[in-house]
C-alpha positions in Angstrom: -68.1 17.2 86.7 -69.8 20.6 87.5 -68.3 23.8 86.2 -66.8 26.3 88.6 -68.8 29.4 89.0 -67.2 32.8 89.6 -68.0 36.5 89.2 -65.5 39.1 88.1 -65.1 41.6 91.1 -66.4 44.5 89.0 -69.8 42.8 88.5 -70.9 44.0 91.9 -70.0 47.6 90.8 -72.0 47.1 87.6 -75.0 46.1 89.6 -74.6 48.8 92.1 -74.3 51.5 89.3 -77.5 50.2 87.7 -79.4 50.2 90.9 -78.2 53.6 92.0 -79.1 55.1 88.6 -82.6 53.7 88.7 -83.1 54.7 92.3 -81.7 58.2 92.2 -80.7 59.5 88.8 -82.9 58.0 86.1 -85.8 59.8 84.3 -88.2 58.5 86.9 -86.2 57.7 90.0 -87.7 54.9 92.0 -86.1 52.9 94.8 -88.8 50.3 94.5 -88.1 49.7 90.8 -84.4 49.6 91.4 -84.9 46.8 94.0 -87.0 44.9 91.5 -84.3 45.2 88.8 -81.6 44.1 91.3 -83.7 41.1 92.2 -84.2 40.2 88.6 -80.4 40.4 88.0 -79.8 38.2 91.0 -82.3 35.7 89.5 -80.5 35.8 86.2 -77.2 35.0 87.9 -78.8 32.0 89.6 -80.2 30.8 86.3 -76.8 31.1 84.6 -75.2 29.1 87.4 -77.8 26.4 87.2 -78.1 26.2 83.4 -75.2 28.0 81.7 -76.3 27.0 78.2 -79.5 28.9 78.4 -78.0 32.2 77.2 -77.2 32.6 73.5 -73.7 33.4 72.3 -73.1 37.1 71.9 -72.6 37.2 68.2 -71.5 40.8 68.0 -68.1 39.9 69.4 -68.0 36.2 68.5 -64.7 36.5 66.6 -62.9 38.2 69.5 -64.7 36.4 72.4 -66.1 33.1 71.1 -67.3 31.8 74.5 -69.1 35.0 75.5 -72.8 34.6 76.2 -75.6 36.8 77.5 -78.7 36.4 79.6 -81.6 38.9 80.1 -82.6 39.8 83.7 -86.3 38.9 83.1 -88.8 40.5 83.1 -86.4 43.5 82.5 -85.1 42.5 79.1 -82.9 45.6 78.8 -80.6 44.5 81.6 -78.1 42.0 80.3 -75.6 39.7 82.1 -72.6 38.7 80.0 -70.6 35.6 80.9 -67.8 33.4 79.6 -68.6 29.7 79.4 -65.9 27.1 79.0 -65.7 23.4 79.8 -64.3 24.2 83.3 -66.0 27.4 84.3 -68.9 29.8 84.1 -67.5 33.3 84.8 -69.8 36.3 85.1 -68.0 39.2 83.5 -70.4 42.2 83.0 -73.9 43.5 83.7 -75.1 46.2 81.4 -78.1 48.2 80.5 -78.8 47.4 76.8 -78.7 51.0 75.5 -75.0 51.1 76.3 -72.4 50.6 73.5 -71.8 47.0 74.8 -69.1 45.9 72.3 -67.1 49.1 73.0 -67.4 48.7 76.8 -66.4 45.0 76.6 -63.3 45.9 74.4 -62.3 48.7 76.8 -62.7 46.9 80.1 -61.3 43.5 79.0 -62.5 41.5 82.1 -61.3 38.2 80.6 
């Protein structure tokens, strides 16, 4: 039986924040680059939906969140999609830029 797929409502905000930063506020603002990153993130979401075991477990928080996995938005390896994988569901929880304090953000936001 296939797993259900869902995205936490805040994931859209995560993606929008990343795209807006790249397009308007980053060190080298570029709408073109922002759209490429957005496309790569969308592709990562499709890959997760089709093959949820592809992403490794996120070991930094394995004791607190044993089912948390991550997937890179290739070719932009510094953009990461975090998701919870159970027998019943694949749930997208976060999209972060890798330089963020990811464990702290996950603990603060608690999207589980």
